[in-house]
C-alpha positions in Angstrom: -32.8 -37.7 -11.3 -34.3 -41.1 -10.5 -35.6 -41.5 -6.9 -36.7 -44.3 -4.7 -38.2 -42.4 -1.9 -39.0 -44.4 1.2 -42.8 -45.0 1.5 -42.9 -43.3 5.0 -41.8 -40.0 3.3 -43.9 -40.4 0.2 -47.0 -40.4 2.3 -46.2 -36.9 3.6 -46.5 -33.5 1.9 -42.8 -32.9 2.6 -41.7 -36.1 1.0 -43.9 -35.6 -2.1 -42.6 -32.1 -2.6 -39.0 -33.2 -2.1 -39.5 -36.1 -4.6 -40.8 -33.6 -7.2 -37.9 -31.3 -6.7 -35.3 -34.1 -6.8 -36.7 -35.4 -10.1 -36.1 -32.0 -11.7 -32.3 -32.2 -11.1 -30.3 -33.4 -14.0 -26.9 -33.6 -12.2 -25.4 -31.0 -14.5 -23.3 -29.3 -11.8 -23.8 -25.7 -13.1 -24.9 -24.9 -9.6 -21.5 -25.6 -8.2 -19.9 -22.8 -10.2 -22.0 -20.1 -8.4 -22.2 -21.7 -4.9 -20.2 -19.6 -2.4 -19.4 -22.4 0.0 -18.3 -24.8 -2.8 -15.9 -22.0 -4.0 -14.5 -21.6 -0.6 -14.2 -25.3 0.5 -14.0 -27.2 -2.8 -16.0 -30.1 -1.4 -18.8 -31.6 -3.5 -20.9 -32.1 -0.4 -20.6 -28.3 0.4 -22.2 -27.5 -3.0 -25.9 -27.8 -4.1 -25.4 -31.0 -6.1 -23.7 -32.8 -3.2 -26.3 -31.6 -0.7 -29.1 -32.7 -3.0 -27.6 -36.2 -2.9 -27.4 -36.1 0.9 -31.1 -35.2 1.1 -31.9 -37.9 -1.5 -30.1 -40.5 0.5 -32.0 -39.5 3.6 -35.4 -39.8 1.8 -34.4 -43.1 0.4 -33.9 -44.5 3.9 -30.1 -44.2 4.3 -28.7 -43.4 7.7 -27.8 -39.7 8.4 -25.2 -38.4 10.8 -23.7 -35.2 12.2 -21.7 -35.0 9.0 -24.8 -34.7 6.9 -26.1 -32.1 9.3 -22.9 -30.1 9.0 -22.9 -30.0 5.2 -26.6 -28.8 5.3 -25.8 -26.3 8.0 -23.0 -24.8 6.0 -25.5 -23.9 3.2 -26.2 -20.2 3.1 -29.6 -20.7 1.5 -28.5 -17.8 -0.8 -30.3 -19.6 -3.7 -27.6 -18.5 -6.2 -27.8 -22.0 -7.5 -31.5 -21.5 -8.4 -30.6 -18.6 -10.6 -28.0 -20.7 -12.3 -30.0 -23.9 -12.6 -31.3 -24.6 -16.2 -33.8 -27.1 -14.8 -35.6 -24.9 -12.3 -34.7 -27.0 -9.3 -36.3 -25.4 -6.2 -33.2 -26.0 -4.0 -34.2 -23.5 -1.3 -37.4 -25.5 -0.5 -35.5 -28.8 -0.7 -32.8 -27.8 1.7 -35.4 -26.6 4.3 -37.1 -30.0 4.1 -33.7 -31.8 4.4 -32.7 -29.7 7.4 -36.0 -30.3 9.2 -35.8 -34.1 8.7 -32.2 -34.3 9.7 -33.0 -32.2 12.8 -35.5 -34.8 13.9 -32.9 -37.6 13.5 -29.6 -36.1 14.6 -28.8 -34.6 17.9 -26.7 -31.5 18.4 -24.2 -30.6 21.2 -25.9 -28.9 24.0 -24.2 -25.5 23.5 -25.2 -25.5 19.8 -28.8 -26.3 20.6 -28.9 -23.6 23.3 -27.4 -21.0 20.8 -30.0 -21.9 18.1 -32.9 -21.7 20.6 -31.7 -18.4 21.9 -31.6 -17.0 18.4 -35.2 -18.1 17.9 -36.3 -16.7 21.2 -34.5 -13.3 20.8 -34.2 -12.1 17.3 -37.8 -12.2 16.2 -38.9 -10.0 19.1 -38.1 -6.3 18.9 -39.0 -5.9 22.6 -36.2 -8.3 23.5 -33.6 -7.1 21.0 -33.9 -3.4 21.8 -32.8 -3.7 25.5 -29.8 -5.8 24.4 -28.8 -3.2 21.8 -29.1 -0.4 24.4 -27.0 -2.4 26.8 -24.4 -3.2 24.1 -24.1 0.5 23.2 -23.7 1.4 26.8 -20.8 -1.0 27.5 -19.3 -0.9 24.0 -15.9 0.4 25.2 -15.6 -2.7 27.3 -16.5 -5.2 24.6 -14.0 -7.0 22.3 -13.4 -4.9 19.2 -15.0 -7.5 16.8 -18.2 -7.6 18.9 -18.3 -3.8 19.3 -18.1 -3.3 15.5 -21.2 -5.4 15.1 -23.4 -2.9 17.1 -25.3 -0.5 15.0 -25.1 3.2 16.0 -28.4 4.7 17.3 -30.1 6.6 14.6 -31.2 10.2 15.3 -34.8 11.2 15.8 -35.0 13.3 12.6 -34.0 10.3 10.4 -36.8 8.3 12.1 -39.6 10.8 11.7 -42.5 9.8 9.5 -45.1 11.9 7.6 -48.5 12.3 9.3 -50.5 13.1 6.1 -53.2 10.7 4.8 -53.7 9.7 1.2 -56.4 7.7 -0.7 -53.7 5.3 -1.8 -52.5 3.0 1.1 -49.9 0.4 1.4 -49.1 -1.8 4.4 -45.6 -2.1 5.7 -43.8 -4.9 7.5 -41.7 -3.3 10.2 -39.8 -6.5 10.9 -38.0 -7.5 14.0 -34.3 -6.5 14.1 -34.7 -3.8 11.5 -37.4 -2.0 13.5 -35.0 -1.4 16.4 -31.6 -1.4 14.7 -32.3 0.8 11.7 -35.8 2.3 12.1 -34.7 5.1 9.7 -35.1 2.7 6.8 -38.9 2.4 6.9 -39.2 6.0 7.9 -37.4 6.9 4.7 -39.6 4.6 2.7 -42.7 6.3 4.2 -41.4 9.8 3.3 -40.6 8.8 -0.3 -44.0 7.2 -0.8 -45.7 10.3 0.8 -44.2 12.4 -2.0 -46.0 10.0 -4.4 -49.3 10.3 -2.7 -49.1 6.9 -1.0 -49.7 6.4 2.8 -47.7 3.7 4.5 -49.8 2.0 7.2 -48.4 -0.2 10.0 -51.1 -2.3 11.6 -50.6 -3.4 15.2 -49.6 -6.9 15.7 -47.1 -7.5 12.9 -43.6 -8.5 13.6 -41.1 -11.1 12.5 -41.8 -12.5 9.0 -41.0 -16.0 10.3 -37.8 -16.5 8.4 -35.6 -17.0 11.5 -37.7 -20.0 12.7 -38.1 -21.4 9.2 -34.4 -21.5 8.5 -33.6 -22.9 12.0 -35.8 -25.9 11.4 -38.7 -24.8 13.5 -41.5 -24.7 10.8 -44.5 -24.7 13.2 -43.1 -21.7 15.1 -42.6 -20.0 11.7 -46.1 -20.6 10.7 -47.4 -19.1 13.9 -45.5 -15.8 13.0 -47.0 -16.0 9.5 -50.6 -16.4 10.8 -50.2 -13.5 13.2 -49.0 -11.2 10.4 -51.8 -12.3 8.1 -54.4 -11.6 10.9 -52.9 -8.2 11.5 -52.9 -7.2 7.7 -56.2 -8.8 6.7 -58.6 -6.0 7.8 -56.5 -3.4 5.9 -56.3 -5.7 2.8 -60.1 -6.1 2.8 -60.3 -2.3 3.2 -58.3 -1.8 -0.1 -54.6 -1.7 0.8 -52.9 -2.2 -2.6 -49.7 -3.8 -1.5 -47.6 -4.9 1.4 -44.3 -3.0 1.2 -41.2 -4.7 2.5 -37.8 -2.9 2.7 -35.8 -5.9 4.0 -35.3 -8.2 1.1 -34.8 -11.2 3.3 -38.3 -10.6 4.8 -39.7 -10.0 1.3 -38.5 -13.3 0.0 -40.1 -15.0 3.1 -43.5 -13.2 2.8 -43.7 -14.1 -0.9 -43.5 -17.8 0.3 -46.5 -17.5 2.6 -48.9 -19.0 0.1 -46.7 -22.1 -0.3 -45.9 -22.5 3.4 -49.6 -22.4 4.4 -50.9 -24.2 1.3 -52.3 -27.1 3.5 -53.8 -24.9 6.2 -57.5 -24.8 5.3 -58.1 -21.7 7.5 -55.3 -19.7 6.1 -54.3 -21.0 2.6 -56.4 -18.5 0.6 -55.4 -15.6 2.8 -51.7 -16.5 2.7 -51.8 -16.7 -1.1 -53.4 -13.3 -1.3 -50.8 -11.8 1.1 -47.9 -13.4 -0.9 -49.3 -11.8 -4.1 -49.5 -8.4 -2.5 -46.0 -8.5 -1.1 -43.6 -6.1 -2.9 -40.1 -5.1 -2.3 -39.7 -1.3 -2.1 -37.8 -1.4 -5.3 -40.7 -3.1 -7.1 -43.0 -0.4 -6.0 -40.8 2.5 -6.9 -39.9 1.0 -10.3 -43.5 1.5 -11.4 -44.1 4.9 -9.8 -43.3 8.4 -11.3 -40.5 9.6 -9.0 -40.0 13.4 -8.9 -36.5 13.1 -10.2 -36.3 16.8 -11.1 -36.0 17.5 -7.4 -32.9 15.2 -6.9 -30.0 16.7 -5.0 -27.3 14.1 -4.4 -25.2 14.2 -1.3 -23.3 11.2 -2.4 -22.7 10.5 -6.1 -20.5 7.5 -6.3 -21.8 4.4 -4.5 -21.3 0.6 -4.6 -24.6 -1.3 -4.4 -24.6 -4.7 -2.8 -27.6 -6.7 -4.1 -28.6 -9.2 -1.3 -29.1 -12.8 -2.3 -32.7 -12.5 -1.2 -33.2 -9.7 -3.7 -31.4 -11.0 -6.7 -31.9 -14.8 -6.2 -34.8 -15.2 -3.8 -37.1 -12.6 -5.4 -35.4 -12.5 -8.8 -35.2 -8.7 -8.8 -31.6 -8.3 -9.9 -31.1 -4.9 -11.5 -34.3 -3.3 -10.2 -32.7 -1.1 -7.4 -29.7 -0.4 -9.5 -31.9 1.0 -12.3 -33.7 3.3 -9.8 -30.4 4.6 -8.4 -29.0 5.2 -11.9 -32.1 7.0 -12.9 -31.8 9.2 -9.8 -28.3 10.2 -10.9 -26.1 8.0 -8.7 -23.0 6.5 -10.2 -22.7 2.9 -9.3 -19.2 1.4 -9.0 -18.6 -2.0 -10.7 -18.7 -4.9 -8.3 -16.9 -8.2 -9.2 -18.8 -11.4 -8.4 -21.9 -9.5 -7.5 -23.9 -12.7 -7.4 -22.0 -14.1 -4.4 -23.3 -13.9 -0.8 -21.7 -11.5 1.7 -22.0 -14.1 4.5 -24.8 -12.6 6.5 -27.6 -15.0 5.5 -29.8 -14.5 8.5 -28.3 -16.2 11.5 -25.4 -17.7 9.4 -22.9 -15.1 10.6 -23.5 -16.2 14.1 -23.7 -20.0 13.6 -20.9 -20.2 10.9 -18.6 -17.3 11.8 -15.4 -18.6 10.1 -17.1 -19.1 6.7 -19.1 -15.9 7.1 -16.0 -13.8 7.8 -14.3 -15.2 4.7 -17.3 -14.4 2.5 -17.5 -10.9 4.1 -13.8 -10.2 3.4 -14.2 -11.2 -0.3 -17.4 -9.2 -0.6 -16.0 -6.0 0.9 -12.9 -6.3 -1.3 -15.1 -6.3 -4.3 -17.4 -3.5 -3.1 -14.6 -1.2 -2.1 -12.3 -1.9 -5.1 -13.4 1.2 -7.0 -13.3 3.5 -3.9 -17.0 4.4 -3.6 -18.1 7.1 -1.1 -20.4 4.6 0.6 -22.0 1.2 0.2 -25.7 0.7 -0.2 -27.8 -2.4 0.2 -31.3 -3.6 0.5 -31.4 -5.9 3.5 -30.9 -5.3 7.3 -28.8 -8.4 7.8 -26.4 -7.5 5.0 -26.3 -3.9 6.1 -25.2 -4.7 9.6 -22.8 -7.5 8.5 -21.0 -5.3 5.9 -20.9 -2.3 8.3 -19.1 -4.4 10.9 -15.9 -4.4 8.8 -16.4 -1.8 6.0 -14.1 1.1 5.6 -16.9 3.4 4.7 -20.6 3.9 5.6 -23.1 1.2 4.8 -26.8 2.3 4.4 -30.0 1.1 3.0 -30.5 2.5 -0.5 -34.0 4.0 0.2 -32.4 6.3 2.7 -30.1 7.7 0.0 -33.1 8.2 -2.3 -35.0 9.9 0.5 -32.2 12.3 1.1 -31.8 13.1 -2.6 -35.5 13.9 -2.9 -35.7 16.0 0.3 
């Protein structure tokens, strides 16, 4: 794609990166075939190619408006288009740049700005989310049915217990923000599985949100503050020999693997960020290469449907990894039509774009439940809570199923 980027943008790292990404695009349109919002809306500007043109026009000095902002807002950042693209266009990075630049130039209605700010000031902080969850559970009978279904049930103490043994092999863990209080059984299950493999899971004090909420709500400096804090918390353990940073929420995993890129111009953190990004591993990546004691497997649920989150299959390019582990363990996986399409969770998307999100959720659950599985498994907290809000059967993180089978 030919570009004539305005000089004011070409003098910035953002503009230079955007120009490079834009030039890789060859207008082929393969991306539209796998874009969830284009499939729903049929509007070129609600597909990757159209949004690329909108960002190109901005960078070339054309005026932008609320219409431009709306089309970029409606993007899920699922990155399915990246998996499809034959030219390797890094659309996810481009749309982040476009959103940040549009945010600087186009105002939002007050109530929308307040909602976005509240999401940034609440979701990344477990200490703020936990009291809200507790209150929600307490008054659930008084809440509208749709809202009540979104509240995760409190997990029992046994499911949240962790091993106390120590091992020579150590891995760090990102507890995360919402996952740490909504589904603490997930990382507890990961710790028990790794304990059986002689690996100790260590959670250094000070880690928290991976920074994705701020990053995707056009607050890059706030995001980088979260990133630096996590790096500072992990670094002593990395220097002491921790062999990986294990992440059980695929959305967080995709974000942490971008740390090196996001802090590439930070002289104090660039090298550390690149090291952290290289150490970041999804729990599936770790277990794929470890000798699981499969002779001990006792399945409580045999037939399951696995929802592969966009951040796992497109963001981290790990499609099929978890499915392979589950099949090896003896689970029978139901076929899922259009498995590459997003469920509509997409971080804060289900809150900011509820109508589109619910349409995507309906389509995804129809595909997941078509073969009547006993339950649905997934690999990301956002997808888990979103699917569970409307599913007709339990929705759980897959590592919990593996932990139960190995117990």
